N, C-alpha and C positions, 0 to 999 in steps of 0.2 A: 320496673326498673330501679333499681338503688342507684343513689348518690356516684357508688362506686363506679359501679358497672358503667354509667355514662363517661364517667372519668376517664378512666380505660379506655372507651374507645375512643371518646374524642384525644385521648393520649396517641392512639396508634394510628391518627392519621383518617378514619371512620369516624362520624356524625349521624346522627339516627334519620333517615330517610332519605340518605342522600347514598348516590349506586357509585362503581367505579366501571370504567368500560372497561377491555382491556388492554388496552394500550396501555392507561393509566395503574394498569395494576401490574403490566409486565416492568414499565419504568421505575415503579417503586418497592417492586422484586428486586430488580436493576442497581437501583441507590442504597440497596440492601449489604449487597457484594464488597467491600471496601476495596481489593483488590483489584474489583473490573472498574471499580472508578476512577483509585488511584491509573490503573491502567490508560483512560478515559482522559485522565489530564495531561499525561505524560506527553502522548499521544497529542492533542491540544497545544502543547505546550510543543513541540517540535513542526508540529503544522505552522504555529507562529515565530517560530524560527527561519522557516525556509521559508515565508513571502517578507519578513523583516527581516531579510539577512545580512543586509551591512549596517543596523542598530545590535546585531548582536557578535557581529566581529569588526577587529580591527580595521584590516585589510582586504585585499580583493581575492578573490582565492587564487591566480595567477601572479600578484607579486611579487619579485623575487629580495632576498636581500644576501646577498654572495657574500656579504662580508661574515653571513654568521648560520652556514649550512649544518644541517643537525644538531644544531642546539636544546638544552635541554628543556623541559618543562621548569618555568616562572624564570629562565636566566633571563638577563638584560642584552638589548643587543646596540651593537653602533649602530646609527643616524640622526642626521643632522635636523634641525629643528622644521628647516625648508623642507626634507622629505616628507617627517610627521605630516605635516601641514598642506602637505599636494596630495597625499594616498590615503592619512589615517580615519579612517570614520570616524573616528571616538575621540578626533584634536579638537582641542578646548571645549570638553566636554568632562564630567565626573570621574570620566574612565579613562582621562588621560594615558593615567600610568601604563595600559594596553599598550598605547604604541613604540613603548618604547621596550617591552617586555612580553617573551613568548609563554601566552599563557600557557599551551598544551607542549610546545617546544617548535623546532622548522624539521624542515622534510633535505633531503640531500641536494633541492636547490632552493634555499634560504627563503621558503615559503611559508608563511605562521597556519602552521598545523591544525591550530582553534579555529579558525576561517574557515581553511580547507573543510573542515567536519562539520560545521555550519554548512557550509553552498550543500556539503555534500548530503543535506537533510532535504535539497527539492529532489535531486536524481532519485534514493528510494520510497516519498511520498509519492512522488510520480511516475512510477512503478508501481504502487500501490495501486497512486484511484485507474492509472490508466486500464492496467492489466487486468486487474479487479472487474474494470468498468466493462472489457471487450469481450473477455471470458461470461460474464454474467448473461451481457445482451445477445451472445452468440446460443449459450445455453441457454437459455431464455426461448428463446424462438426457436433453436430447435427441439427443446424438448418438448414445449407445448404442442408443437405441429404434431409430431409424432404421436404426444400421449393420445390426443383430441382425434385425427382421422383414424388411430387403430388399425384392424388387420393388413393387410399385405403392405402398405404404409410404415407402419410401425414397425412390422417386423427387417423389412431391409433397411431404416434408417435408424436401430437400434441395432442390427447387425454389423452396420456399418462404422459405428463408437464401437461395436466388439473390435473390428479390426482394426482401428484408432490404437486402442488400446493393448495392441499386442503389439505398437511400435513403440521403443524407446522414445522418450519423445526428448530425450536432453543430447543427444547426440545429433537431431533431428533440429534442436534449434539451433546449438552447435554452429552446421553445417546452413541453414539459413540467414545465419548470422555474419557467418566468414564469406557467403552469396551477396548479401548488401555490400558489406566491406567494401568484397571486391568492386562490385559495381561503382557505388559513389566513390570509389578511389578510378578508377580508368573509364569515367561515363559514359553514360548511353545515349542514344537518338530518338526512341520512348520518351514520349513526351512527359504520357504518365509517370516515368522512371524517374526523369528528370526534373517532375515536381517535387515525388518524394527527397529523391537527395536533398532538393533545398532544404526540404523543410526536414530534413536527417541532421542538417548543419545549423541551420536554423534552433534546433533542440541538442546542441551538443552531441550528437550522435547516438539519441535515445531511441528514437523512431522507428528505426529497425529492430531496436532492442524490445519497445511497447508488441509490433506486428511479431514476432517471432512468440515473445512467452504471452501475451494475451492472444494470439489465436489457434495456439496448441493447449489449452490449461482451459477449455470449454467442454469437454468429456464429461468429465463430472457433471457441470453443473445441468448439463442434459439430460443426462439422467437421474438426478432430483427434481427437477423440473418435469418429465417425463409420468415418475411415481405420483407424484402432487398434483399432476394435473388427472391420471387414472384414478384418483381417491375421488377428485372432487366433482366428475364431469354427473358423475350419475347419480348425482346430492341431488335436493326435492329442488331447491331453488334455481339448478338448473334446464330441471325435468319443466320449474313452472316458466322458465323465461324460453324455453323451446318451445312450448306449447302457446305462448302469447304470442308469437311467430318469431322471434329475435334470430335474425342470423348466427350463423356460426361465427363471421367475425365479430358481430354483438358481446356474443358468449365468452367468447376467448377473452376480448380485452377488458369488458364490462365487470366478469361476473368468476373468470378462471384464475386472470392472472394477477388482481390482485389480492387474490388467497396463495397464490404460490409466491409469489414475491418476497414474500416477510423468511421464512424459510434459508432461500435464494440468498437471501444478503446476509442473513447473518451467517448460513455454511462459508458464504465468500469472505466476508470479513476475519475468517477463521482461516480460510485460506493466505491472506496476505500477506502474511510472514515467510511462507515458501515463497514468492513471488521475488520478494527484498532479497531475499537470499539469492535467489535465482542471479537476481543482476549482479549484487555481490560475486559473487560465484564467476558470472562471466567477465566483469568487469578484472575479476582475480587474472584470468587465462589469457587476458589482454583483448574479449570480445567484447566488450560492454561501451560506456563512452568515450567517446574522442579525445582525448588529451588538447589542453592543461583542466579539462571539465573535471570538477571533483567526482569520486566516487569511492566510498569505506573499500568497498572489494579493492579496486586499483589500486589507493594510501595501503593496506595492507600490502598488497603484490610488491610495490614497490619498496617498503619496510621489514619485508620476513627476511632480507638475506643479509641484515645485521641487524637481529633479533639480540643479539648479546651484548653487543656494544651501546646502540639505540633502542631500546624498547617500548618505549614510551612512543614510535612509528605504530609499532601496530598494537602498542594496549586502548589509546584512545581513538582509533576508527574500528577496530572491535569491542570496546567497550558500549561505543554508540550502534555498533550495529545487534549488537545479541539485548539493548536495552530498548532497542524500538522493538524488534519484534517479538521480545517479552510483553512488552508492553500490549503491542493488538491480540495475540493470546490471549491473557487474561481477561480487554475486553472484550473478546469472540466467546470463552466460555461463558463471563458475564451474561451476555445479549444470547445463547444458547437456553441459560437456565434459565433466564426471565422469560425468556418466552415458549418456553414450551413448560405448559401445565405440570405435566410427569413428574416433571425435575424441582418445581419449589416445595420450599421447605426441609426440602433436606441438607441445606448448608447451615 
């Protein structure tokens, strides 16, 4: 082998005698997609902003300054030093100028819009994680049981999924959210419901949104999991495990689920933007989080009536919402291309 050939292989990250695992190949392919890496970096930055929201925002999301309501972006406002010292997170830091300047303007109640957008990342990412987790768990269990059982059990379970597919999910989600909110306001004698209401109050009205969105979006995951299990359960390694006396539980948890989980995770990552938009739509019509908890959808709803005079009230939360969903889409596309060997090398 010539020196030029060796140098070319070393340059491409491959050395003589070395072999890469499928995961290493997938990660190498993912890193080649700059737009997917950019989307992942943006999601990580948003996650950091959500976790450390007081660091990235000057005020709390409910802090009001009625002297300057509907202020324009980068407009200064009137506060005394004691007010800033008591309420501003950036006081006596290099970012202290943000204590007296509305970076993105203010809303009708004089609340700092940038602070509410930063705290709103918690809502969108919570929906992304919780709804996708619930959908993945239910869909994985249901689809695996259906595909592995086969016969009449599989037929019955899939006809149930077909029936649920015929029901429009958005009206059902709205009805569930309205019901849970009504029970939360009126109270309940059921200990379980009272416990759920308490958790919902602690979560700022998010718990029932999680239940409504996650519990009704598992149908696609169930079908995908069933299809993957049907393709793997007749493979040689499953037959070998069965011949060695492995039980059904061992085969499902040790052999089938690890193999079918990857495609489901990729599919779920691509479904996350839909969950975020659904939560924003529910908040827009008043069925999302409980005020004053900030949600990008609720912020757009509060500002769209004055769109001509104060476009920033819609522009900034709208940009945040669209940017995050695009980042998840780019990252999901990159993961799909990286883990599907048939798509490698096409970009």
